[in-house]
ZATORVO-532664 format. One line per 2 residues: number of its first residue (from 1); their letters; for each residue x, y, z of N, C-alpha, C, O. Coordinates in nm, 3 decimals. Last residue first. Layout:
// ZATORVO-532664
NUM) a) X,Y,Z,X,Y,Z,X,Y,Z,X,Y,Z | ...
// end
This chain:
// ZATORVO-532664
219) av) 7.786,-12.544,-3.841,7.736,-12.566,-3.987,7.604,-12.669,-3.977,7.545,-12.703,-4.079 | 7.979,-12.652,-3.676,7.818,-12.602,-3.576,7.738,-12.569,-3.724,7.615,-12.570,-3.715
217) ld) 8.222,-12.723,-3.804,8.160,-12.860,-3.735,8.001,-12.806,-3.665,7.922,-12.885,-3.614 | 8.265,-12.481,-3.920,8.231,-12.632,-4.011,8.151,-12.694,-3.921,8.032,-12.720,-3.941
215) sr) 8.364,-12.332,-3.706,8.287,-12.274,-3.821,8.204,-12.412,-3.918,8.091,-12.408,-3.968 | 8.528,-12.431,-3.641,8.464,-12.469,-3.563,8.287,-12.432,-3.634,8.172,-12.473,-3.623
213) se) 8.772,-12.464,-3.828,8.713,-12.570,-3.798,8.618,-12.580,-3.722,8.579,-12.694,-3.697 | 8.810,-12.149,-3.811,8.737,-12.198,-3.959,8.662,-12.362,-3.945,8.559,-12.398,-4.001
211) as) 8.870,-12.174,-3.592,8.754,-12.108,-3.560,8.706,-12.126,-3.674,8.583,-12.127,-3.686 | 9.056,-12.468,-3.489,9.074,-12.338,-3.523,8.913,-12.281,-3.536,8.829,-12.354,-3.483
209) ig) 9.087,-12.618,-3.150,9.036,-12.682,-3.290,9.005,-12.433,-3.381,8.960,-12.328,-3.334 | 9.393,-12.750,-2.958,9.265,-12.623,-3.075,9.239,-12.631,-3.124,9.312,-12.662,-3.218
207) dg) 9.573,-12.921,-2.974,9.634,-12.792,-2.989,9.517,-12.679,-2.988,9.533,-12.558,-3.008 | 9.510,-13.146,-2.688,9.531,-13.110,-2.803,9.593,-12.979,-2.791,9.643,-12.924,-2.693
205) sp) 9.400,-13.310,-2.453,9.528,-13.288,-2.451,9.596,-13.276,-2.635,9.680,-13.347,-2.692 | 9.100,-13.229,-2.511,9.199,-13.169,-2.365,9.322,-13.188,-2.391,9.392,-13.090,-2.362
203) rg) 9.123,-13.088,-2.893,9.065,-13.206,-2.773,9.164,-13.126,-2.634,9.245,-13.033,-2.634 | 9.245,-12.955,-3.073,9.128,-12.897,-2.966,9.073,-12.977,-2.873,8.991,-12.944,-2.787
201) ag) 9.269,-13.176,-3.313,9.273,-13.042,-3.309,9.185,-12.997,-3.170,9.062,-13.009,-3.169 | 9.164,-13.450,-3.345,9.236,-13.459,-3.258,9.275,-13.280,-3.199,9.301,-13.254,-3.081
199) tl) 9.077,-13.374,-3.667,9.120,-13.525,-3.628,9.205,-13.494,-3.486,9.326,-13.510,-3.502 | 8.767,-13.417,-3.855,8.821,-13.328,-3.701,8.993,-13.482,-3.672,9.002,-13.605,-3.665
197) er) 8.568,-13.542,-3.941,8.686,-13.475,-4.004,8.773,-13.447,-3.926,8.887,-13.470,-3.968 | 8.386,-13.653,-3.715,8.425,-13.732,-3.798,8.546,-13.645,-3.872,8.650,-13.704,-3.848
195) wg) 8.248,-13.328,-3.742,8.348,-13.409,-3.657,8.427,-13.479,-3.680,8.544,-13.438,-3.683 | 8.026,-13.396,-3.911,8.125,-13.322,-3.939,8.306,-13.333,-3.840,8.424,-13.340,-3.874
193) sg) 7.833,-13.531,-3.824,7.959,-13.585,-3.869,8.031,-13.533,-3.967,8.083,-13.582,-4.067 | 7.754,-13.344,-3.532,7.735,-13.436,-3.658,7.828,-13.481,-3.716,7.933,-13.474,-3.652
191) gl) 7.800,-13.165,-3.303,7.810,-13.101,-3.406,7.761,-13.197,-3.548,7.734,-13.140,-3.655 | 7.810,-13.409,-3.117,7.679,-13.265,-3.134,7.662,-13.188,-3.205,7.556,-13.126,-3.214
189) aa) 8.031,-13.483,-3.074,7.947,-13.542,-3.144,7.810,-13.484,-3.199,7.736,-13.512,-3.294 | 8.119,-13.325,-2.891,8.212,-13.260,-2.969,8.086,-13.361,-3.120,8.067,-13.314,-3.232
187) aa) 8.081,-13.545,-2.665,8.075,-13.380,-2.651,8.016,-13.319,-2.791,7.902,-13.275,-2.806 | 8.312,-13.728,-2.755,8.126,-13.724,-2.747,8.079,-13.635,-2.729,7.987,-13.629,-2.810
185) gy) 8.491,-13.614,-2.733,8.456,-13.649,-2.886,8.302,-13.659,-2.845,8.203,-13.607,-2.896 | 8.529,-13.540,-2.447,8.537,-13.423,-2.531,8.467,-13.443,-2.698,8.415,-13.355,-2.768
183) am) 8.527,-13.765,-2.368,8.460,-13.652,-2.354,8.405,-13.589,-2.386,8.286,-13.560,-2.380 | 8.749,-13.851,-2.464,8.720,-13.906,-2.509,8.560,-13.882,-2.488,8.475,-13.942,-2.553
181) da) 8.965,-13.646,-2.413,8.922,-13.663,-2.504,8.850,-13.773,-2.529,8.883,-13.819,-2.639 | 8.953,-13.785,-2.130,8.895,-13.711,-2.156,8.873,-13.638,-2.288,8.773,-13.566,-2.293
179) il) 9.052,-14.067,-2.152,8.874,-14.017,-2.127,8.824,-13.855,-2.092,8.717,-13.812,-2.050 | 9.313,-13.983,-2.194,9.286,-14.071,-2.291,9.051,-14.021,-2.245,8.964,-13.963,-2.311
177) dp) 9.389,-13.864,-1.975,9.358,-13.780,-2.119,9.248,-13.832,-2.204,9.150,-13.782,-2.259 | 9.365,-14.051,-1.736,9.311,-13.906,-1.765,9.268,-13.827,-1.892,9.169,-13.758,-1.914
175) ln) 9.555,-14.214,-1.839,9.420,-14.228,-1.875,9.367,-14.133,-1.830,9.278,-14.106,-1.911 | 9.854,-14.249,-1.911,9.738,-14.108,-1.894,9.645,-14.169,-1.914,9.632,-14.194,-2.033
173) et) 9.841,-14.589,-1.948,9.875,-14.485,-1.954,9.826,-14.308,-2.011,9.779,-14.269,-2.118 | 9.553,-14.817,-1.818,9.621,-14.706,-1.939,9.700,-14.595,-1.900,9.650,-14.508,-1.829
171) rr) 9.472,-14.950,-1.613,9.634,-14.937,-1.636,9.630,-14.818,-1.729,9.707,-14.724,-1.710 | 9.197,-14.995,-1.619,9.221,-14.868,-1.535,9.375,-14.841,-1.493,9.417,-14.767,-1.404
169) ag) 9.142,-15.286,-1.725,9.099,-15.139,-1.812,9.132,-15.012,-1.713,9.071,-14.912,-1.750 | 9.229,-15.410,-1.484,9.308,-15.345,-1.647,9.251,-15.260,-1.704,9.306,-15.155,-1.737
167) rp) 8.974,-15.333,-1.300,9.190,-15.378,-1.305,9.239,-15.301,-1.419,9.274,-15.185,-1.440 | 8.725,-15.281,-1.452,8.852,-15.364,-1.346,8.935,-15.310,-1.388,8.965,-15.251,-1.492
165) wt) 8.542,-14.973,-1.309,8.591,-15.049,-1.420,8.662,-15.131,-1.354,8.687,-15.113,-1.235 | 8.404,-14.795,-1.162,8.358,-14.915,-1.140,8.483,-14.998,-1.215,8.514,-15.102,-1.157
163) gi) 8.579,-14.539,-1.204,8.576,-14.603,-1.065,8.514,-14.784,-1.059,8.557,-14.872,-0.985 | 8.447,-14.473,-1.424,8.615,-14.489,-1.417,8.627,-14.561,-1.323,8.691,-14.664,-1.342
161) sn) 8.230,-14.313,-1.425,8.202,-14.482,-1.443,8.375,-14.509,-1.402,8.387,-14.602,-1.322 | 8.233,-14.044,-1.457,8.277,-14.136,-1.335,8.215,-14.275,-1.269,8.178,-14.321,-1.161
159) lm) 8.226,-14.019,-1.759,8.355,-14.022,-1.709,8.351,-14.064,-1.523,8.452,-14.107,-1.467 | 7.952,-14.163,-1.809,8.081,-14.165,-1.862,8.207,-14.164,-1.771,8.270,-14.259,-1.723
157) hl) 7.803,-13.965,-1.692,7.796,-14.096,-1.640,7.910,-14.194,-1.663,7.955,-14.276,-1.584 | 7.889,-13.702,-1.818,7.956,-13.759,-1.662,7.965,-13.865,-1.615,8.052,-13.906,-1.537
155) ia) 7.769,-13.753,-2.080,7.912,-13.787,-2.072,8.018,-13.737,-1.932,8.140,-13.730,-1.922 | 7.513,-13.798,-1.987,7.583,-13.919,-2.061,7.710,-13.898,-2.094,7.778,-13.993,-2.134
153) ft) 7.451,-13.542,-1.916,7.413,-13.660,-1.813,7.509,-13.750,-1.884,7.604,-13.778,-1.812 | 7.497,-13.403,-2.176,7.553,-13.367,-1.981,7.529,-13.463,-1.936,7.635,-13.499,-1.885
151) as) 7.331,-13.464,-2.290,7.413,-13.525,-2.402,7.524,-13.541,-2.233,7.592,-13.635,-2.191 | 7.051,-13.402,-2.193,7.093,-13.529,-2.235,7.225,-13.600,-2.285,7.244,-13.718,-2.313
149) tr) 7.116,-13.089,-2.226,7.120,-13.169,-2.096,7.170,-13.317,-2.120,7.281,-13.360,-2.088 | 7.150,-13.076,-2.528,7.231,-13.075,-2.480,7.218,-13.124,-2.339,7.304,-13.206,-2.310
147) ee) 6.823,-13.121,-2.593,6.955,-13.254,-2.623,7.102,-13.189,-2.535,7.162,-13.277,-2.472 | 6.744,-12.963,-2.434,6.660,-13.108,-2.405,6.810,-13.181,-2.407,6.880,-13.245,-2.327
145) es) 6.785,-12.723,-2.533,6.823,-12.744,-2.430,6.814,-12.939,-2.329,6.855,-12.993,-2.227 | 6.875,-12.822,-2.895,6.771,-12.752,-2.776,6.835,-12.855,-2.693,6.889,-12.964,-2.710
143) rd) 7.148,-12.690,-3.110,7.137,-12.759,-3.016,6.994,-12.758,-2.922,7.005,-12.659,-2.849 | 7.228,-12.425,-3.202,7.146,-12.463,-3.293,7.053,-12.610,-3.187,6.931,-12.627,-3.189
141) pf) 7.526,-12.395,-3.059,7.388,-12.335,-3.072,7.287,-12.324,-3.063,7.225,-12.259,-2.980 | 7.691,-12.547,-2.971,7.630,-12.574,-3.025,7.547,-12.536,-3.030,7.450,-12.609,-3.011
139) cg) 7.849,-12.420,-2.758,7.949,-12.473,-2.862,7.877,-12.483,-2.961,7.930,-12.447,-3.066 | 7.678,-12.316,-2.606,7.800,-12.216,-2.621,7.864,-12.260,-2.728,7.929,-12.184,-2.799
137) gl) 7.593,-12.533,-2.480,7.495,-12.425,-2.563,7.578,-12.337,-2.653,7.540,-12.294,-2.762 | 7.739,-12.584,-2.353,7.752,-12.701,-2.461,7.661,-12.624,-2.484,7.608,-12.695,-2.570
135) va) 7.776,-12.465,-2.135,7.936,-12.487,-2.232,7.894,-12.568,-2.348,7.973,-12.616,-2.429 | 7.517,-12.504,-2.006,7.595,-12.410,-2.136,7.703,-12.382,-2.164,7.733,-12.276,-2.219
133) iw) 7.585,-12.756,-1.925,7.475,-12.712,-2.035,7.497,-12.601,-2.091,7.498,-12.588,-2.213 | 7.813,-12.719,-1.778,7.844,-12.797,-1.877,7.649,-12.728,-1.951,7.648,-12.641,-2.037
131) re) 7.660,-12.580,-1.572,7.779,-12.544,-1.640,7.776,-12.570,-1.736,7.745,-12.486,-1.820 | 7.449,-12.774,-1.444,7.434,-12.595,-1.534,7.548,-12.576,-1.633,7.533,-12.560,-1.754
129) iy) 7.600,-12.917,-1.308,7.591,-12.985,-1.442,7.517,-12.867,-1.557,7.520,-12.861,-1.680 | 7.682,-12.736,-1.122,7.785,-12.769,-1.212,7.739,-12.856,-1.340,7.805,-12.871,-1.443
127) pr) 7.436,-12.636,-0.973,7.522,-12.574,-1.079,7.612,-12.617,-1.156,7.636,-12.554,-1.259 | 7.358,-12.909,-0.864,7.313,-12.856,-1.025,7.430,-12.779,-1.088,7.498,-12.806,-1.187
125) er) 7.518,-12.995,-0.678,7.529,-13.031,-0.764,7.467,-12.960,-0.941,7.505,-12.961,-1.058 | 7.341,-12.897,-0.459,7.507,-12.834,-0.480,7.534,-12.865,-0.567,7.606,-12.777,-0.614
123) rr) 7.067,-13.032,-0.535,7.132,-12.863,-0.495,7.277,-12.848,-0.507,7.316,-12.764,-0.588 | 7.112,-13.277,-0.520,7.109,-13.220,-0.636,7.108,-13.070,-0.615,7.159,-12.999,-0.701
121) hr) 7.240,-13.306,-0.267,7.338,-13.324,-0.346,7.288,-13.299,-0.443,7.376,-13.280,-0.526 | 7.007,-13.243,-0.089,7.116,-13.143,-0.067,7.215,-13.197,-0.166,7.312,-13.122,-0.161
119) rq) 6.824,-13.444,-0.185,6.823,-13.290,-0.201,6.898,-13.200,-0.148,6.867,-13.081,-0.153 | 6.937,-13.665,-0.080,6.960,-13.623,-0.193,6.909,-13.472,-0.239,6.965,-13.405,-0.326
117) fp) 6.949,-13.615,0.245,7.079,-13.570,0.224,7.101,-13.586,-0.026,7.197,-13.550,-0.095 | 6.735,-13.610,0.413,6.709,-13.457,0.301,6.881,-13.459,0.175,6.919,-13.382,0.087
115) ea) 6.647,-13.885,0.158,6.579,-13.808,0.227,6.695,-13.690,0.360,6.761,-13.786,0.401 | 6.908,-14.122,0.067,6.804,-14.115,0.165,6.776,-13.927,0.188,6.866,-13.852,0.226
113) ls) 7.071,-14.278,-0.184,7.066,-14.194,-0.083,6.975,-14.117,-0.061,6.942,-14.037,-0.149 | 7.033,-14.491,-0.351,7.015,-14.560,-0.217,7.004,-14.364,-0.128,6.935,-14.342,-0.028
111) rd) 7.054,-14.389,-0.627,6.944,-14.407,-0.601,6.925,-14.444,-0.422,6.815,-14.426,-0.369 | 7.372,-14.338,-0.642,7.270,-14.242,-0.608,7.124,-14.286,-0.564,7.072,-14.224,-0.470
109) dr) 7.527,-14.553,-0.580,7.455,-14.557,-0.489,7.375,-14.461,-0.476,7.306,-14.444,-0.375 | 7.710,-14.558,-0.863,7.612,-14.660,-0.806,7.501,-14.646,-0.762,7.395,-14.681,-0.816
107) il) 7.861,-14.309,-0.929,7.719,-14.377,-1.007,7.665,-14.484,-0.889,7.557,-14.458,-0.836 | 7.940,-14.223,-0.639,7.865,-14.164,-0.671,7.763,-14.195,-0.793,7.646,-14.156,-0.800
105) is) 8.101,-14.486,-0.619,7.977,-14.449,-0.463,7.870,-14.410,-0.633,7.793,-14.477,-0.702 | 8.287,-14.426,-0.798,8.215,-14.500,-0.801,8.104,-14.535,-0.760,8.017,-14.597,-0.822
103) al) 8.400,-14.168,-0.708,8.304,-14.138,-0.868,8.256,-14.236,-0.800,8.172,-14.197,-0.718 | 8.487,-14.299,-0.505,8.395,-14.184,-0.457,8.336,-14.183,-0.589,8.214,-14.197,-0.591
101) eq) 8.746,-14.433,-0.580,8.590,-14.484,-0.538,8.488,-14.392,-0.518,8.377,-14.446,-0.517 | 8.889,-14.257,-0.707,8.808,-14.349,-0.819,8.682,-14.406,-0.695,8.561,-14.416,-0.717
99) he) 8.994,-14.050,-0.740,8.922,-14.017,-0.624,8.813,-14.083,-0.690,8.704,-14.038,-0.725 | 9.147,-13.962,-1.006,9.267,-13.980,-0.850,9.113,-13.987,-0.719,9.130,-13.928,-0.613
97) yv) 8.982,-13.971,-1.152,9.146,-14.079,-1.172,9.162,-14.102,-1.065,9.186,-14.210,-1.012 | 8.776,-13.794,-1.149,8.763,-13.941,-1.137,8.845,-14.038,-1.124,8.820,-14.155,-1.097
95) fe) 8.969,-13.610,-1.155,8.906,-13.569,-1.075,8.864,-13.723,-1.054,8.908,-13.782,-0.955 | 9.029,-13.608,-1.425,9.162,-13.578,-1.352,9.067,-13.594,-1.209,9.153,-13.584,-1.122
93) ah) 8.788,-13.549,-1.562,8.906,-13.682,-1.565,8.922,-13.682,-1.495,8.850,-13.753,-1.426 | 8.767,-13.327,-1.465,8.609,-13.384,-1.457,8.748,-13.532,-1.488,8.774,-13.601,-1.389
91) ak) 8.934,-13.160,-1.617,8.898,-13.153,-1.462,8.849,-13.281,-1.421,8.910,-13.337,-1.330 | 8.930,-13.258,-1.891,8.998,-13.247,-1.847,9.014,-13.265,-1.691,9.082,-13.354,-1.639
89) al) 8.616,-13.120,-1.913,8.670,-13.271,-1.946,8.776,-13.306,-1.850,8.749,-13.368,-1.747 | 8.675,-12.888,-1.868,8.603,-12.935,-1.788,8.610,-13.067,-1.811,8.611,-13.137,-1.710
87) fa) 8.854,-12.813,-2.042,8.878,-12.772,-1.949,8.777,-12.840,-1.841,8.814,-12.839,-1.724 | 8.673,-12.859,-2.301,8.838,-12.916,-2.299,8.865,-12.886,-2.133,8.921,-12.989,-2.095
85) le) 8.474,-12.604,-2.231,8.429,-12.686,-2.258,8.555,-12.837,-2.226,8.527,-12.914,-2.134 | 8.633,-12.419,-2.251,8.583,-12.431,-2.118,8.508,-12.606,-2.138,8.503,-12.697,-2.054
83) ew) 8.736,-12.436,-2.534,8.795,-12.353,-2.484,8.790,-12.450,-2.241,8.870,-12.497,-2.160 | 8.480,-12.391,-2.633,8.522,-12.433,-2.641,8.647,-12.470,-2.548,8.620,-12.567,-2.477
81) pd) 8.403,-12.088,-2.569,8.303,-12.255,-2.477,8.372,-12.364,-2.497,8.358,-12.454,-2.414 | 8.571,-11.857,-2.495,8.590,-11.931,-2.570,8.498,-12.082,-2.535,8.551,-12.173,-2.472
79) df) 8.666,-11.697,-2.192,8.593,-11.635,-2.371,8.560,-11.732,-2.457,8.485,-11.674,-2.536 | 8.598,-11.838,-1.908,8.606,-11.855,-2.079,8.551,-11.765,-2.157,8.434,-11.748,-2.188
77) eq) 8.705,-11.849,-1.631,8.624,-11.820,-1.633,8.626,-11.803,-1.837,8.693,-11.702,-1.862 | 8.717,-12.085,-1.286,8.771,-11.998,-1.399,8.692,-11.979,-1.530,8.615,-12.070,-1.560
75) dg) 8.617,-12.190,-1.060,8.550,-12.042,-1.063,8.548,-11.983,-1.191,8.471,-11.898,-1.236 | 8.709,-12.511,-1.011,8.732,-12.421,-0.992,8.635,-12.285,-1.060,8.559,-12.339,-1.140
73) vr) 8.694,-12.789,-1.035,8.690,-12.664,-1.132,8.717,-12.559,-1.161,8.742,-12.504,-1.268 | 8.794,-12.841,-0.788,8.876,-12.887,-0.906,8.883,-12.837,-0.974,8.989,-12.800,-1.025
71) il) 8.600,-12.808,-0.623,8.745,-12.725,-0.562,8.881,-12.763,-0.708,8.999,-12.729,-0.721 | 8.378,-12.929,-0.710,8.352,-12.811,-0.770,8.542,-12.735,-0.716,8.590,-12.634,-0.767
69) la) 8.527,-13.163,-0.639,8.516,-13.192,-0.775,8.520,-13.053,-0.786,8.616,-13.005,-0.847 | 8.584,-13.190,-0.385,8.619,-13.249,-0.444,8.606,-13.188,-0.596,8.712,-13.175,-0.657
67) sv) 8.240,-13.136,-0.358,8.363,-13.086,-0.331,8.486,-13.055,-0.370,8.522,-12.940,-0.392 | 8.123,-13.400,-0.444,8.050,-13.284,-0.464,8.188,-13.166,-0.455,8.225,-13.116,-0.561
65) ae) 8.261,-13.547,-0.216,8.288,-13.605,-0.374,8.207,-13.458,-0.458,8.274,-13.425,-0.556 | 8.169,-13.492,0.008,8.312,-13.496,-0.033,8.314,-13.532,-0.173,8.427,-13.536,-0.221
63) df) 7.882,-13.534,-0.032,7.926,-13.405,0.006,8.063,-13.364,0.001,8.096,-13.245,-0.009 | 7.844,-13.820,-0.071,7.872,-13.758,-0.202,7.879,-13.602,-0.158,7.881,-13.528,-0.256
61) lt) 7.963,-13.834,0.217,8.071,-13.935,0.113,7.987,-13.814,-0.037,8.062,-13.737,-0.098 | 7.746,-13.797,0.369,7.894,-13.729,0.380,7.995,-13.711,0.259,8.069,-13.621,0.220
59) gl) 7.599,-13.959,0.247,7.571,-13.867,0.254,7.687,-13.728,0.248,7.707,-13.628,0.178 | 7.679,-14.222,0.405,7.668,-14.181,0.235,7.660,-14.059,0.181,7.710,-14.040,0.070
57) le) 7.644,-14.075,0.679,7.806,-14.204,0.576,7.782,-14.185,0.483,7.866,-14.113,0.429 | 7.354,-14.135,0.675,7.461,-13.983,0.724,7.589,-14.045,0.677,7.571,-14.022,0.558
55) dk) 7.326,-14.374,0.603,7.243,-14.289,0.515,7.299,-14.139,0.522,7.299,-14.053,0.435 | 7.419,-14.525,0.794,7.480,-14.578,0.678,7.411,-14.446,0.615,7.501,-14.407,0.541
53) gs) 7.385,-14.301,1.104,7.399,-14.426,1.053,7.432,-14.445,0.899,7.495,-14.345,0.866 | 7.480,-14.102,1.275,7.353,-14.142,1.253,7.329,-14.278,1.210,7.261,-14.358,1.274
51) fh) 7.856,-14.083,1.334,7.742,-14.036,1.260,7.654,-14.195,1.280,7.691,-14.312,1.293 | 7.941,-14.031,1.609,8.011,-13.954,1.515,7.897,-14.000,1.408,7.820,-13.904,1.406
49) ry) 7.791,-14.225,1.841,7.862,-14.099,1.851,7.910,-14.025,1.707,7.904,-13.906,1.737 | 7.779,-14.435,1.690,7.666,-14.395,1.634,7.686,-14.235,1.667,7.645,-14.141,1.599
47) ia) 8.030,-14.607,1.723,8.023,-14.561,1.605,7.946,-14.434,1.582,7.982,-14.344,1.507 | 8.003,-14.697,1.977,8.056,-14.609,1.905,8.079,-14.507,1.816,8.120,-14.391,1.816
45) pg) 7.832,-14.949,1.979,7.758,-14.830,1.963,7.835,-14.716,1.912,7.786,-14.639,1.829 | 8.102,-15.186,1.870,7.999,-15.125,1.920,7.939,-15.002,1.869,7.967,-14.949,1.761
43) ti) 8.452,-15.020,1.717,8.332,-15.156,1.801,8.257,-15.094,1.886,8.286,-14.998,1.958 | 8.634,-14.891,1.481,8.585,-14.862,1.595,8.456,-14.981,1.686,8.344,-14.941,1.653
41) ga) 8.810,-14.982,1.276,8.832,-15.004,1.465,8.725,-14.948,1.516,8.728,-14.963,1.638 | 8.686,-14.945,1.098,8.805,-14.827,1.082,8.830,-14.825,1.262,8.854,-14.734,1.342
39) te) 8.608,-15.164,1.048,8.719,-15.140,0.964,8.753,-15.053,1.000,8.867,-15.027,0.961 | 8.389,-15.126,1.241,8.474,-15.267,1.250,8.571,-15.235,1.217,8.663,-15.248,1.298
37) gv) 8.250,-14.996,1.105,8.329,-14.943,1.273,8.405,-15.073,1.306,8.475,-15.094,1.405 | 8.138,-15.165,0.885,8.227,-15.003,0.846,8.251,-14.991,1.030,8.342,-14.913,1.007
35) ed) 8.022,-15.323,0.945,8.116,-15.391,0.918,8.224,-15.287,0.903,8.346,-15.300,0.906 | 7.802,-15.218,1.101,7.853,-15.250,1.250,8.053,-15.290,1.157,8.160,-15.292,1.217
33) mg) 7.636,-15.159,0.949,7.741,-15.012,1.017,7.862,-15.083,1.065,7.978,-15.042,1.074 | 7.708,-15.343,0.642,7.601,-15.309,0.764,7.719,-15.201,0.857,7.838,-15.178,0.836
31) va) 7.651,-15.356,0.275,7.764,-15.305,0.403,7.654,-15.252,0.532,7.563,-15.168,0.531 | 7.462,-15.358,0.071,7.521,-15.491,0.131,7.672,-15.441,0.226,7.778,-15.502,0.227
29) df) 7.386,-15.072,-0.068,7.329,-15.193,0.029,7.360,-15.315,0.118,7.294,-15.357,0.213 | 7.612,-14.975,-0.162,7.588,-14.975,-0.019,7.512,-15.008,0.090,7.516,-15.002,0.213
27) gr) 7.885,-15.239,-0.263,7.780,-15.110,-0.226,7.692,-15.134,-0.108,7.680,-15.219,-0.019 | 8.138,-15.356,-0.202,8.012,-15.400,-0.261,7.874,-15.354,-0.259,7.772,-15.422,-0.255
25) eh) 8.370,-15.142,-0.299,8.352,-15.279,-0.311,8.253,-15.400,-0.358,8.251,-15.481,-0.450 | 8.240,-14.877,-0.193,8.320,-14.864,-0.350,8.316,-15.040,-0.387,8.265,-15.073,-0.494
23) fl) 8.161,-14.968,0.080,8.094,-14.908,-0.057,8.135,-14.929,-0.229,8.083,-14.974,-0.331 | 8.426,-14.995,0.145,8.371,-15.089,0.159,8.195,-15.041,0.095,8.124,-15.139,0.073
21) rq) 8.596,-14.747,0.136,8.586,-14.830,0.074,8.517,-14.936,0.070,8.543,-14.999,-0.033 | 8.354,-14.542,0.261,8.372,-14.560,0.111,8.472,-14.652,0.051,8.466,-14.661,-0.072
19) aa) 8.432,-14.607,0.524,8.279,-14.699,0.488,8.277,-14.644,0.285,8.210,-14.704,0.201 | 8.666,-14.604,0.565,8.629,-14.717,0.582,8.475,-14.764,0.520,8.423,-14.871,0.488
17) ll) 8.640,-14.326,0.552,8.730,-14.371,0.476,8.709,-14.508,0.470,8.733,-14.552,0.357 | 8.434,-14.279,0.794,8.407,-14.190,0.620,8.528,-14.289,0.561,8.462,-14.361,0.487
15) ik) 8.658,-14.310,0.958,8.500,-14.422,0.974,8.427,-14.376,0.836,8.358,-14.461,0.780 | 8.827,-14.179,0.997,8.857,-14.258,0.994,8.724,-14.387,0.925,8.722,-14.498,0.871
13) rd) 8.724,-13.918,1.039,8.800,-13.990,0.892,8.820,-14.116,0.869,8.830,-14.169,0.758 | 8.606,-13.964,1.289,8.559,-13.938,1.168,8.567,-13.991,1.036,8.496,-14.056,0.960
11) rk) 8.829,-13.985,1.404,8.780,-14.036,1.413,8.663,-14.041,1.280,8.658,-14.127,1.192 | 8.981,-13.702,1.357,9.031,-13.805,1.277,8.944,-13.950,1.301,8.978,-14.040,1.224
9) vg) 8.763,-13.552,1.443,8.758,-13.555,1.372,8.847,-13.685,1.314,8.793,-13.764,1.236 | 8.812,-13.666,1.814,8.700,-13.737,1.741,8.725,-13.672,1.558,8.699,-13.774,1.495
7) cr) 9.072,-13.562,1.768,9.082,-13.712,1.804,8.927,-13.722,1.737,8.912,-13.776,1.627 | 9.011,-13.277,1.846,9.097,-13.353,1.715,9.111,-13.489,1.672,9.154,-13.525,1.562
5) yr) 8.849,-13.254,2.039,8.814,-13.240,1.906,8.890,-13.275,1.828,8.844,-13.313,1.721 | 9.026,-13.310,2.255,8.943,-13.428,2.218,8.826,-13.429,2.102,8.749,-13.518,2.069
3) vn) 9.235,-13.159,2.178,9.244,-13.286,2.186,9.125,-13.372,2.165,9.114,-13.470,2.091 | 9.134,-12.824,2.079,9.141,-12.900,2.236,9.152,-13.020,2.142,9.095,-13.010,2.033
1) m) 9.244,-12.550,1.944,9.176,-12.696,1.903,9.213,-12.765,1.985,9.334,-12.786,1.988
// end
């Protein structure tokens, strides 16, 4: 790897981190390329040697967010859909906690993503969303695909919103565990009022729902 290439990669990273911070703090529409370049220490038209404009910056940040999330969840297989649900809730909560700026951009600037970046993002995130829908189907086979799809987007929206919260709301000790439990509970609410009788067992920070309790939940 030559010196020129390494320097180019380093500048790309500085620009992306500057854009990430500014988009997180002020939103995509309120930030200009000159501001991104100034924050990254790159002035004038030199920034356009690295990125064609804000659209490419945003598309690259979305790519990085999906890549980090997919690495976090991996492709581990589960025999028990409830265990997989707990795993997904915990893994996503940890991802958002560790990448709060990226997560806030995902939830707030989704509609600002231009083509072809939006199409690419939808294609890359689709298998992950379908995994959630399938897992909910394993836990709640009587629920329709439409209901499971709605529940999936509601849960992921809640998880991704952490980065948009006031700082005081993000100071909770063991916040990823708390949010994972809430996401798990939201998913389990598909089982109806029976879920209210369960007392934490099986949640991401719990010890697991017994087979008997699961039968009661989905009955």
